[in-house]
N, C-alpha and C positions, 0 to 999 in steps of 0.2 A: 561436457558441452560439445555438440557435434553439429555440422551443417545439415540442413534439411533440403529436400527437394523443393523447387519453386512452387509455391502455392498457386492455385488457378489464378491467372492474372486478373480476371474480372472481379473476383472476390477480394483479392488484395487491394485493388483500386477502390472498391466500394468501402472497405474498412478505412483506408487512408482518407477518404473524402469525409468521413465521420469524425475524425480527430480535430479538436478545436483549433490547434495551431496551424492547421493546413486549410482552414476555411477560406482564406483569401485566394487560394490557388484555383485556377480554372481546370477543367477536366483534362486538357492537354498537359498542363503543368503537373497534375497528379500522375499522369502516365509517365512523364519523364522522371518524376521523383521515385516511382516504383522501380524503375530500372537502376536506380543508384543504391538500393537497399540490398544488404545481404541478410540471410536468415540463419538462425541457429536454433537447435533443439535442446531443451533442458530437462533433465530428469528430476523427479521429486527430491527435494532437499538440496539440490545442487546450488552452490554459491558461485555466482558468475561475476560479481563485482565486489571489491573489498578496498580498504583504505590504501593498499599498496598498488592498486591498479593505476597505471600511468596513461592508459589509452583514454582519449577524450571522444566519447560517442554518445549519440542520442538513441535511446531504446524505444521501440513501440511494441507493446505486448499484443501479439495477435491472437494468442489462445493460452489459457491457463490462469495462473494466479502467482503473484510475487509479493513478497514482503520486504520492505526496507527497515533495517534495524541498525542499532549501534550497540556497542558493548561498554560497560563501565564496571570496573572492579570485578571482571569476570562474569557479569550478569548481562543478559540480552534485553534490550528494550525496543519494542516494535514502534516505529514511527509512522508507517503507512502500510496499507494493504492495497496492492495495485491489481486492478481488474482488466480483463481483455478490452482493447481499444484505447488504452491509456498510454500516453507518452511519459517517460521518466528518464532520469540520468542527466537532466539538463543542468544540474548544479555541477557536474563534472566539467561543464564547458565554461564555467565562470570561476571567479575568485571566491565564490561562496561555497566552497567545498565543505561538506559536513565532516567533521573529525570522527573517524571511526565508523563510517557508514558502510553497510553491507547490503547486497541484494541477493535474496534467495528464492528459488522457485518452490512454491508451496505444494504445487502438483505439476505433472508434466506440462511443459509450456513451450510455446513457439514465439520467438522474438525476432523482429526485424531491426537491423542495426544501420544507423546513419553515422558516417564519419564527420568530424568537425569541419573538414575542408568543404565537404558538400553542403553542410548546413550553412556555413558562412557565405558560400556562393549563392545559395538560395535566399538568404536574408538580404544580400546586396541587390539581387534581381527583384526581390519582393519584400520591401521594408515592413509591410504589414505583418509578415510572419514573425519578424523580430519583435514587433510590438506585442504580439500574442504571447511569445515566449516570455517577455519581460513581465507581463501580467501573471502568467502562470507561475513564474519563479518567485514573484513577490508573494503570491498566495501560498505556495508550497513552504516557503521560508516561515511565514506566519504560523502555518499549521505545525510544522515540525518544531518550532520554538515552544508552541503551546504544549505539544506532546512531551517534549523533554521536561518542561516544568511539571507536568502531570505526573510523569514517571519517577522523577528524582525527588520531588518534594512531598508527594502524598503517600498515604499508607495503603496497605494492600486492597482493601474494599473499594477505595476511590479509584485506584489504579485499574482494578478490574472493571469497574463501572465505565471508566474512560475507554478502556479497550473494547467493551461491548458497544459503546456509541460509535467507535471507529469502524467495527465490523458491520454494524447495522447500516452505517453510511455507505460503506463500500459494497456490500453484498446482500444487505437485508431484503426480505420479501414479505408480503403479507400472507399469513397462513389462513387455513380454512376457518379458523376461529377469530379472524380479523386481528390477531396479535401480530407483531413483527417478529419474524423468525430469521435466525442465522442459519442458512442451508448447509453450511460446511460443519462437519463434526470435529469439534476441537475437544480433546481430552483436557483434564485439569492440569496434567503435566505439561501439555503443549502450551496452554494458556499461561502457565507459570513462566515458561521460558520467554514468553512474549512481554511480561511485566516485571521480570526480575524478582520472582517469588517462588517458593517451593510449592509442591502439589498440595500439602496439607494447608498451607496458608490460603491457597485458592479455594480449596473446599470450604473453609470457614468463611471466606469472603462471600461465596455463593450462598451459603446458609443465611448470612446477613441480608443479602439482597433479596432472598426469597421470603424471609420474615417480613421485610418491608413491602412485600407485594409487588416488587419491581420486575422480577424475572421468574421464570419457571423452567425447569429442565424436563423434557419429555423425550423418551427414547434417545437420550443423550444429545438432543439438540437444544439450543438455547432459545427461549421465547421470551420476548420483552412484553410484559403485560401493562406496564406503566412507564412510558418513556420519560415522563417528567420526574418520576421517582429515581430513574437511573441517572438523569442529569443532576439531581440533587445529591445523589450518593457520589457522583464523580467530583462534585465541588466540595464535599465535606467527608473527610476520613472519619471512620468510626473511632471513638475515643479509646475504646477498650481493645483495639487491634494493634498489636505491635508491628512495626515495619520489619519485614523478614527479608534476610539476604540469602 
């Protein structure tokens, strides 16, 4: 983790104005906020937040991609994929701290950091920002709880289907064939680390989803042919698939 040179001020201000929790702020207030932020650069794979972190900060991902995950019995379970323009880390500012939560850069990333003291001052001056954060926190908690239920209670095909839905929601695009496509290349090994399964189990699960006509692999990219079939697979684990640790 290393500091980065200040990004062009106009571009930073434009990005800040697009963040939902800062919508109540005027242009002048956005400019003042910009001056309070510090920036860091993350290399691919770098973990910059873990359960032992004592700092209470709000992060804004300016560039790149970050995943939020937790570990259970030595297995990693991905809770969220964070894309550029997204605020995260708000749970570290409350009593609703996720047990065992990590944040890792999935690609080279640039992050702006806001200290708790500056955020509290902003909320006192602009209570609407606090209301926006409360709404965001409530929604994130609901999603994380659902993800934990998916990952810890379901079998591998259902866990993989749930992860595909998460990736489609966070980064999916419409392909030239009008299928939904995940534009990032994820190996079966990488996907396995995200759902707490080994590579062989992920390969079998993909075979199951392809047999159902739900997904297709082309040039190592995942295409969703039938989103409803993926949702059904996420809700029901295959009976003949053993949960793999």
